[in-house]
C-alpha positions in Angstrom: -20.3 36.9 -55.9 -17.1 34.9 -55.4 -13.9 36.4 -53.9 -10.4 35.2 -53.3 -9.9 37.8 -50.6 -12.8 37.0 -48.4 -13.8 33.4 -48.0 -17.0 33.7 -45.9 -17.7 30.0 -46.0 -14.3 29.2 -44.5 -14.8 31.9 -41.8 -18.2 30.4 -40.8 -16.7 26.9 -40.8 -13.7 28.1 -38.7 -16.0 29.9 -36.1 -18.1 26.8 -35.9 -15.1 24.6 -35.4 -13.7 26.9 -32.7 -17.0 26.7 -30.7 -17.0 22.9 -31.0 -13.4 22.7 -29.8 -14.2 25.0 -26.8 -17.2 22.8 -25.8 -15.0 19.7 -26.3 -12.4 21.1 -24.0 -15.0 21.8 -21.3 -16.4 18.2 -21.5 -12.9 16.7 -21.3 -12.2 18.9 -18.2 -15.4 17.6 -16.6 -14.4 14.0 -17.3 -10.8 14.4 -16.1 -11.7 16.3 -12.9 -15.1 14.8 -12.2 -16.5 18.3 -11.6 -18.7 20.5 -13.7 -17.6 23.5 -11.5 -14.0 23.2 -10.4 -13.1 26.9 -10.0 -14.7 30.3 -9.7 -14.4 30.9 -13.4 -16.8 28.1 -14.2 -19.6 29.5 -12.0 -18.7 32.0 -9.3 -21.9 31.8 -7.3 -22.0 28.0 -7.1 -18.3 27.8 -6.5 -18.5 30.2 -3.5 -21.4 28.2 -2.0 -19.6 24.9 -2.4 -16.4 26.2 -1.0 -18.1 27.5 2.2 -19.8 24.1 2.6 -16.5 22.3 2.1 -14.9 24.4 4.9 -17.8 23.4 7.1 -17.2 19.8 6.3 -13.6 20.1 7.4 -14.7 21.8 10.6 -17.2 19.1 11.4 -14.4 16.5 11.0 -12.5 18.3 13.8 -15.7 18.6 15.8 -16.1 14.8 15.4 -12.6 14.4 16.9 -13.5 16.6 19.8 -16.7 14.7 20.5 -14.8 11.4 20.4 -12.3 12.7 22.9 -15.1 14.0 25.1 -16.9 10.7 24.9 -13.8 8.9 26.0 -13.3 11.3 28.9 -16.8 11.0 30.1 -16.7 7.2 29.5 -13.8 6.9 31.9 -15.6 8.9 34.6 -18.8 6.8 34.1 -17.0 3.5 34.3 -15.0 4.7 37.3 -18.1 6.0 39.1 -19.9 2.7 38.4 -16.9 0.8 39.9 -17.1 3.1 43.0 -20.8 2.3 43.2 -20.0 -1.5 43.2 -17.5 -1.0 46.0 -20.0 1.0 48.0 -22.5 -1.8 47.6 -19.9 -4.2 48.9 -19.2 -1.8 51.8 -22.9 -1.7 52.6 -23.0 -5.5 52.8 -20.1 -5.4 55.2 -21.8 -2.8 57.3 -25.0 -4.7 57.4 -23.2 -7.8 58.6 -21.5 -5.7 61.3 -25.0 -5.1 62.8 -24.8 -8.5 64.4 -23.0 -8.7 67.8 -21.6 -12.2 67.3 -19.3 -11.3 64.3 -15.6 -10.2 64.2 -16.2 -6.5 63.7 -12.4 -5.8 63.7 -11.9 -7.9 60.6 -15.0 -6.3 59.0 -13.5 -2.9 59.8 -10.3 -3.9 58.0 -12.3 -4.8 54.9 -14.2 -1.5 55.1 -10.9 0.4 55.3 -9.5 -1.4 52.3 -12.6 -0.6 50.3 -12.2 3.1 51.3 -8.6 3.0 50.1 -9.6 1.4 46.8 -12.3 4.0 46.2 -9.8 6.7 46.7 -7.4 5.0 44.3 -10.1 4.7 41.6 -11.1 8.4 41.9 -7.5 9.5 41.7 -6.8 7.4 38.6 -10.1 8.2 36.7 -8.5 10.5 34.1 -8.3 10.5 30.4 -5.5 12.6 28.8 -5.0 14.4 32.2 -8.7 15.2 32.6 -10.3 13.8 35.8 -14.0 14.4 36.3 -14.2 12.7 39.7 -11.8 14.7 41.9 -13.1 18.3 41.7 -16.1 20.4 41.0 -17.1 22.6 38.1 -17.6 21.5 34.6 -15.9 21.0 31.2 -17.2 22.0 27.8 -17.0 19.7 24.8 -17.2 21.3 21.3 -20.3 19.7 19.7 -21.4 21.7 16.7 -20.8 24.6 14.3 -24.0 26.6 13.7 -24.1 28.9 10.6 -26.9 31.5 10.4 -28.6 32.7 7.3 -26.4 35.8 7.3 -23.2 33.7 7.4 -22.5 34.2 11.1 -20.9 31.2 12.6 -21.1 30.2 16.3 -19.8 27.2 18.1 -22.0 25.0 20.4 -20.7 22.9 23.3 -22.0 20.2 25.6 -21.3 21.0 29.3 -20.4 18.1 31.5 -20.5 18.7 35.3 -17.7 17.2 37.4 -18.7 15.1 40.5 -16.1 15.0 43.2 -16.2 11.5 44.6 -13.1 12.0 46.7 -13.0 10.3 50.0 -11.4 13.2 51.9 -9.1 16.3 51.8 -5.8 14.4 51.7 -2.6 16.3 51.7 -0.7 15.8 48.5 3.1 15.2 48.7 4.5 18.7 49.2 7.5 18.3 46.9 6.4 20.4 44.0 8.2 23.6 45.1 11.9 23.4 45.6 14.3 26.3 46.1 17.7 26.1 44.4 19.8 26.7 47.6 22.6 29.1 47.2 26.0 28.9 48.9 24.8 31.4 51.5 21.6 29.7 52.4 20.4 30.2 55.9 17.9 28.5 58.2 15.2 31.0 57.0 15.6 30.0 53.4 17.8 30.2 50.4 19.7 33.5 49.9 18.9 35.8 47.0 22.4 37.1 46.6 23.4 40.7 45.9 24.1 41.6 42.3 27.7 42.6 42.6 29.3 41.2 39.4 30.3 38.0 41.1 26.7 36.9 41.7 23.9 37.5 39.2 21.5 38.3 42.0 19.1 35.5 41.1 17.5 32.6 43.0 15.0 30.2 41.5 12.0 28.1 42.6 11.0 25.0 40.5 7.5 23.7 40.1 7.4 20.1 38.8 3.9 19.0 39.8 2.5 19.0 36.2 -1.3 19.3 36.4 -2.1 20.5 40.0 -5.1 19.3 41.9 -7.9 21.8 42.4 -7.7 23.7 45.7 -4.0 23.3 46.1 -2.3 26.2 48.0 1.2 27.0 46.7 3.4 29.4 48.7 6.7 31.2 48.6 8.1 33.4 51.3 10.3 36.3 50.3 12.1 38.2 53.1 9.7 36.8 55.7 6.5 37.6 53.8 4.5 34.7 52.5 2.8 34.9 49.1 0.2 32.2 48.1 -1.9 31.1 45.2 -4.8 28.6 45.3 -5.2 26.5 42.2 -8.4 26.1 40.2 -9.5 23.2 37.9 -7.2 22.6 35.1 -4.2 24.5 36.5 -0.7 23.4 35.4 2.6 24.2 37.1 2.9 27.2 34.8 -0.5 28.5 36.0 0.6 28.1 39.6 3.9 29.9 38.9 2.0 32.8 37.3 -0.4 32.9 40.2 2.5 33.2 42.7 4.1 35.9 40.5 0.8 37.9 40.4 0.5 37.6 44.2 4.0 38.8 44.7 3.6 41.7 42.2 0.4 42.8 43.8 1.7 43.1 47.3 4.1 45.6 48.9 7.5 44.0 48.6 11.2 44.6 48.4 11.6 47.0 45.5 15.0 45.4 44.8 13.6 42.0 44.1 11.5 41.2 41.1 10.2 37.8 39.9 9.8 36.3 36.4 8.2 33.1 35.2 9.7 30.6 32.7 6.8 28.6 31.5 7.0 24.8 31.0 7.0 23.8 27.4 5.0 20.7 28.4 3.6 20.9 32.0 3.4 17.1 32.3 7.1 16.7 31.6 8.8 20.0 32.1 9.3 22.3 35.1 8.0 25.8 35.4 10.6 28.1 37.1 10.2 31.3 39.2 13.3 33.4 39.1 13.7 36.1 41.8 16.2 38.8 40.7 17.9 41.2 43.1 19.1 44.5 41.7 20.8 45.6 44.9 24.6 45.4 45.1 24.7 45.5 48.8 21.5 44.0 50.3 20.8 40.2 49.9 17.3 38.8 50.2 16.0 35.4 51.5 13.6 33.0 49.9 11.7 30.1 51.4 10.2 27.9 48.7 7.2 26.7 50.7 5.1 23.8 49.4 1.9 22.7 47.9 -0.6 22.4 50.7 -3.9 20.6 50.7 -4.4 19.3 47.2 -7.6 17.2 46.8 -10.6 19.2 47.8 -13.1 17.5 50.2 -15.2 15.1 48.2 -18.8 13.9 48.4 -17.6 10.6 49.9 -15.4 12.2 52.5 -17.5 10.7 55.3 -16.7 7.1 54.6 -13.2 7.5 55.9 -14.7 7.9 59.4 -16.7 4.7 59.4 -16.0 2.6 62.4 -18.0 -0.6 62.7 -16.1 -2.0 65.7 -18.8 -0.7 68.0 -22.6 -0.9 68.1 -22.9 2.9 67.7 -20.4 3.0 64.9 -22.0 0.2 63.0 -25.4 1.8 63.4 -24.1 5.2 62.3 -22.4 3.7 59.2 -25.6 1.9 58.2 -27.5 5.2 58.4 -24.9 7.1 56.3 -23.9 4.5 53.7 -27.2 4.8 51.8 -26.6 8.5 51.1 -23.1 7.9 49.8 -24.3 5.0 47.7 -27.0 7.2 46.1 -24.4 10.0 45.4 -22.3 7.5 43.5 -25.4 6.1 41.6 -26.4 9.7 40.7 -22.9 10.4 39.4 -22.9 7.3 37.3 -26.3 8.0 35.8 -25.4 11.6 35.1 -22.2 10.6 33.3 -24.1 7.9 31.4 -26.7 10.4 30.2 -24.0 12.8 29.0 -22.0 10.1 27.3 -25.2 9.0 25.5 -25.9 12.5 24.4 -22.3 12.9 23.1 -22.6 9.6 21.2 -25.9 10.8 19.7 -24.2 14.0 18.6 -21.3 12.0 17.0 -23.9 10.2 14.9 -25.6 13.4 14.0 -22.4 15.1 13.0 -21.5 12.1 10.8 -24.9 12.2 9.1 -24.7 15.9 8.7 -21.2 15.7 7.2 -22.4 13.1 4.7 -25.4 15.3 3.8 -23.2 18.3 3.2 -20.9 16.2 1.0 -23.9 15.0 -1.0 -25.0 18.6 -1.4 -21.6 19.8 -2.5 -21.5 16.9 -5.1 -24.9 17.9 -6.4 -23.7 21.4 -7.0 -20.3 20.7 -8.5 -20.0 17.1 -9.6 -20.1 16.3 -13.3 -22.8 14.1 -14.8 -20.5 11.6 -16.4 -23.3 9.8 -18.4 -24.2 13.1 -20.0 -20.6 14.1 -20.4 -19.8 10.8 -22.2 -22.7 11.4 -24.6 -21.7 15.0 -25.2 -18.1 13.9 -25.8 -19.2 11.4 -28.5 -21.4 14.1 -30.1 -18.7 16.8 -30.0 -16.0 14.5 -31.5 -18.3 13.8 -34.4 -19.0 17.5 -34.8 -15.3 18.2 -34.6 -14.6 15.8 -37.5 -17.5 17.3 -39.5 -16.3 20.8 -38.8 -12.8 20.0 -40.0 -14.3 18.5 -43.1 -16.5 21.5 -43.7 -13.5 23.9 -43.2 -11.5 21.8 -45.7 -14.3 22.1 -48.3 -14.6 25.8 -47.7 -10.9 26.3 -48.2 -11.1 24.6 -51.6 -13.6 27.2 -52.9 -11.1 29.7 -54.2 -9.3 26.9 -56.1 -12.5 26.5 -58.2 -12.2 30.1 -59.5 -9.1 29.1 -61.4 -11.3 27.3 -63.9 -12.8 30.6 -65.0 -9.4 31.8 -66.2 -8.4 28.8 -68.3 
């Protein structure tokens, strides 16, 4: 039966053409984006997996930066400790030559003293980005990996690098880091903390400008005759020392009228940290002695070389007996840093390989097969043309019914 109201052939042709156009749009999207799955609508499960893997790739890029920074830090320590080892070997040769009685031991002692000074200089300068592994004890952690369990739990792994203190002694660091802002009424016992009477704001400040403070440094302030101290730990900045002094002051019985606040340094290497002592009394002034940073560099493993004296038979013999131990300490430090640096470099290579593998896996899940897409595009374009032709033929069907009424 033929009908001018319902053209079933045109409906079938139109539905077919609609499906062809839909598939053609998908293929064109794959070709333009290069991905078969570019959003969650395409395939939610695969998209979710690939997105998680992509975030892991970005995380491993940051881990690679951390490892490179750690490798550079350990590399500086290794190179410096090797240089110290070379200098100790030179010192040993001088000490051996001092065993003879017919040599100028005074001149040899001068050379030994210069080597000691040079070793101290190397240890003090062996830092990378402010991190020195040769002037204190403890360890640093270097972010090395991101471990994802089957249940999705993520944990970070680190490589621990032990510091080796190759310092030549417990020198006193220049005690200029703490300075009181002397008021007009400063006395011999310290700067005045004025009364808060409307004319004065009742405050007195102490400035810390040391930047990164050596481990074992003792900072002190004295308020109304009572000294408050804080001993620095590895990695402390001037702000950490200021907070430590504040904690010591707050924890001890003190003048209830005087409180202390800390203004942190925006950049400890450039900016000062400030302790502000505030007096709420309108009648009783306080006193503040800024104190200083005492000590500084903790006693190192090479402390004993500063006492070498080869000008006498006994001193030369004693130095010869001790130098081997100091030399072995430096050798052990160099070897330990070398092993850690090698491990870090191996981890850098592993992270790079892992990142490449993750990228390949993500591509296998989401990238379009362009050869297949190209073939499908050609096929669908032909189907589209045929579909349009079929729809045109189907639309001409009702016109043929006119012939029956002529």
